[in-house]
C-alpha positions as CSV (number, residue, x, y, z in Angstrom):
1,M,7.4,10.3,18.9
2,T,10.9,9.8,17.4
3,L,11.4,10.4,13.7
4,L,14.4,8.0,13.5
5,L,12.6,5.1,11.8
6,P,10.6,7.3,9.4
7,T,13.9,9.0,8.4
8,I,15.6,5.6,7.9
9,C,12.6,4.5,5.8
10,L,12.7,7.5,3.5
11,F,16.5,7.4,3.3
12,A,16.5,3.7,2.3
13,C,13.7,4.5,-0.2
14,T,16.1,7.0,-1.8
15,L,18.9,4.4,-1.9
16,T,16.5,1.9,-3.5
17,L,15.8,4.4,-6.3
18,I,19.6,5.0,-6.8
19,F,20.5,1.3,-6.7
20,K,17.7,0.4,-9.1
21,A,18.7,3.1,-11.6
22,K,22.3,1.6,-11.5
23,G,21.0,-2.0,-12.0
24,L,22.3,-3.1,-8.7
25,T,19.7,-5.7,-7.9
26,K,21.1,-7.1,-4.6
27,L,21.6,-3.6,-3.2
28,T,18.1,-2.6,-4.4
29,V,16.6,-5.6,-2.5
30,K,18.6,-4.8,0.6
31,A,17.7,-1.1,0.6
32,K,14.0,-1.8,0.0
33,L,14.0,-4.4,2.8
34,L,15.5,-1.8,5.2
35,A,12.9,0.8,4.2
36,S,10.1,-1.7,4.8
37,L,11.5,-3.0,8.0
38,A,11.6,0.6,9.1
39,F,7.9,1.2,8.6
40,V,7.1,-2.1,10.4
41,G,9.4,-1.1,13.2
42,F,7.8,2.3,13.4
43,A,4.4,0.8,13.9
44,W,5.8,-1.5,16.6
45,E,7.5,1.5,18.3
46,Q,4.2,3.3,18.4
47,G,2.6,0.4,20.3
48,A,0.7,-1.3,17.5
49,W,0.5,-4.6,19.5
50,N,-1.6,-2.9,22.2
51,T,-4.9,-2.8,20.3
52,P,-6.7,-5.1,17.8
53,Y,-6.6,-2.2,15.3
54,G,-2.9,-1.9,15.7
55,Q,-2.3,-5.6,15.4
56,L,-4.1,-5.7,12.1
57,I,-2.1,-2.7,10.9
58,L,1.1,-4.4,11.9
59,L,0.0,-7.6,10.0
60,A,-0.8,-5.5,6.9
61,L,2.6,-3.8,7.1
62,L,4.3,-7.1,7.4
63,L,2.5,-8.3,4.2
64,C,3.6,-5.2,2.5
65,L,7.2,-5.9,3.5
66,V,6.9,-9.4,1.9
67,G,5.4,-7.9,-1.2
68,D,8.2,-5.3,-1.4
69,V,10.9,-7.9,-1.4
70,L,9.2,-10.0,-4.0
71,L,8.7,-7.0,-6.3
72,A,12.3,-6.0,-5.8
73,L,13.6,-9.3,-7.1
74,K,14.5,-9.9,-10.7
75,N,11.5,-9.0,-12.9
76,K,10.0,-12.4,-13.3
77,N,6.3,-13.1,-13.5
78,H,6.5,-15.7,-10.7
79,Y,7.9,-13.2,-8.1
80,F,5.6,-10.4,-9.3
81,L,2.5,-12.6,-9.1
82,L,3.5,-13.6,-5.5
83,G,4.1,-9.9,-4.7
84,I,0.6,-9.1,-6.0
85,G,-0.8,-11.8,-3.7
86,A,1.0,-10.4,-0.7
87,F,-0.2,-6.8,-1.4
88,L,-3.8,-8.0,-2.1
89,L,-3.9,-9.6,1.3
90,A,-2.4,-6.4,2.8
91,H,-5.2,-4.3,1.3
92,L,-7.8,-6.6,2.7
93,V,-6.2,-6.6,6.2
94,Y,-6.1,-2.8,6.1
95,A,-9.8,-2.8,5.2
96,G,-10.5,-5.1,8.1
97,A,-8.7,-2.8,10.4
98,F,-10.5,0.3,9.2
99,L,-13.9,-1.4,9.6
100,Q,-13.4,-2.6,13.1
101,S,-15.6,0.2,14.4
102,G,-18.0,-0.2,11.4
103,F,-19.1,2.4,8.9
104,N,-19.9,6.0,9.9
105,N,-23.7,6.0,9.5
106,A,-23.8,9.7,9.6
107,Q,-21.7,9.7,6.4
108,L,-23.7,7.1,4.4
109,P,-24.6,9.5,1.5
110,L,-20.9,10.4,1.2
111,I,-20.0,6.7,1.4
112,R,-22.4,5.8,-1.4
113,L,-21.0,8.5,-3.6
114,L,-17.5,7.3,-2.7
115,I,-18.4,3.7,-3.7
116,F,-19.6,4.9,-7.1
117,A,-16.4,7.1,-7.6
118,V,-14.2,4.2,-6.6
119,L,-16.0,1.8,-8.9
120,F,-15.7,4.3,-11.8
121,V,-11.9,4.7,-11.3
122,L,-11.3,1.0,-10.9
123,I,-13.3,0.2,-14.1
124,I,-11.3,2.9,-16.0
125,T,-8.1,1.5,-14.6
126,G,-9.1,-2.1,-15.5
127,L,-9.9,-1.1,-19.0
128,W,-6.6,0.8,-19.2
129,L,-4.6,-2.2,-18.1
130,R,-6.6,-5.0,-19.8
131,P,-5.0,-4.9,-23.2
132,H,-1.6,-5.4,-21.5
133,L,-2.5,-8.3,-19.3
134,K,-1.6,-11.9,-20.2
135,G,-2.1,-15.3,-18.6
136,R,-2.8,-15.3,-14.8
137,F,-2.5,-11.6,-14.6
138,R,-5.9,-11.3,-16.4
139,L,-7.4,-12.6,-13.1
140,A,-4.9,-11.4,-10.6
141,V,-5.0,-7.7,-11.5
142,P,-8.8,-7.4,-11.4
143,A,-8.8,-9.1,-8.0
144,Y,-6.2,-6.7,-6.9
145,L,-8.2,-3.8,-8.0
146,V,-11.2,-5.0,-6.1
147,A,-9.0,-5.2,-2.9
148,I,-7.9,-1.7,-3.5
149,G,-11.5,-0.6,-3.8
150,L,-12.5,-2.3,-0.6
151,M,-9.6,-0.7,1.3
152,L,-10.5,2.8,0.0
153,V,-14.2,2.5,0.9
154,A,-13.3,1.1,4.3
155,A,-10.8,3.9,4.9
156,W,-13.1,6.8,3.9
157,G,-16.1,5.3,5.7
158,N,-14.4,4.5,8.9
159,Q,-15.5,6.1,12.1
160,I,-12.2,6.1,14.0
161,D,-12.4,9.9,14.5
162,Q,-9.0,10.5,16.0
163,A,-7.2,8.5,13.2
164,W,-9.6,9.3,10.3
165,A,-7.3,11.8,8.6
166,W,-4.2,9.5,8.9
167,I,-6.2,6.5,7.6
168,V,-7.7,8.3,4.7
169,S,-4.4,9.9,3.6
170,G,-2.4,6.7,4.0
171,A,-4.9,4.5,2.2
172,S,-5.4,7.0,-0.6
173,L,-1.7,7.4,-1.2
174,F,-1.2,3.7,-1.1
175,A,-3.8,3.3,-3.9
176,V,-2.0,6.0,-5.9
177,S,1.3,4.2,-5.6
178,D,-0.4,1.1,-6.9
179,L,-1.2,2.9,-10.1
180,F,2.5,3.7,-10.7
181,V,3.5,0.0,-10.0
182,A,0.9,-1.1,-12.6
183,R,2.1,1.5,-15.1
184,Q,5.7,0.4,-14.5
185,R,4.9,-3.3,-14.9
186,F,2.3,-3.4,-17.6
187,I,2.3,-0.1,-19.5
188,Q,5.8,1.5,-19.6
189,D,9.0,0.7,-17.9
190,H,10.2,4.2,-16.9
191,I,12.2,5.5,-14.0
192,I,9.6,8.2,-13.4
193,N,7.2,5.5,-12.2
194,R,9.6,4.7,-9.3
195,I,10.7,8.2,-8.6
196,I,7.0,9.2,-8.0
197,G,5.4,6.0,-6.9
198,L,8.0,4.6,-4.4
199,P,8.2,7.7,-2.1
200,I,4.4,8.0,-2.2
201,Y,4.1,4.3,-1.2
202,Y,6.5,4.6,1.8
203,I,4.9,7.8,3.0
204,A,1.5,6.0,2.9
205,Q,2.8,3.1,5.0
206,L,4.3,5.5,7.6
207,L,1.0,7.4,7.8
208,L,-0.9,4.1,8.4
209,A,1.7,3.0,10.9
210,Y,1.4,6.2,12.8
211,S,-2.4,5.9,12.9
212,V,-2.1,3.2,15.6
213,T,-1.2,6.0,18.1
214,Q,-4.6,7.5,17.6
215,V,-6.6,4.4,18.5
216,I,-7.0,3.4,22.1
């Protein structure tokens, strides 16, 4: 495995943060596009097209790329709503990839516990965000939270033994990064949301891209 594309991804992520802090919108979009192209390229380089699992991961990464570009554009509700749509689909495609082999029946008690934990966290998050949601976001954000929950349950309950750790860590980090995006957009516009959330997001996508190497 070569680390060139992951290095490019994380370097471009750093550039994205710098350009965003300086208010350089066009350069921010270009840097973010480069970072996202790098994680898509990384999955392709690892042979994602060789398996049904890898093909779904590749599709999810491409949807994330689309969402990244939309969210990097000027902060208008129209672009942000389209970005939410792209990421919602990405979460669902990820869930579909993780569930290809079905749930791990040996872990059903753990999965039930996980479902309750995820529901609790999503309800708390929804209540946290609800006072700040207006218009179409009152429907879009809860739908997005459901997609996150499905992805997390599918990730933790998957029985792809060789890739389990990569899938769980990638999906969990992806969900954490979503919280920082929500905080940035709906609660408080602060650079710390990007400084923490954006690297977590790109690391998550790289982990999920790498997981294709563990599925034959």
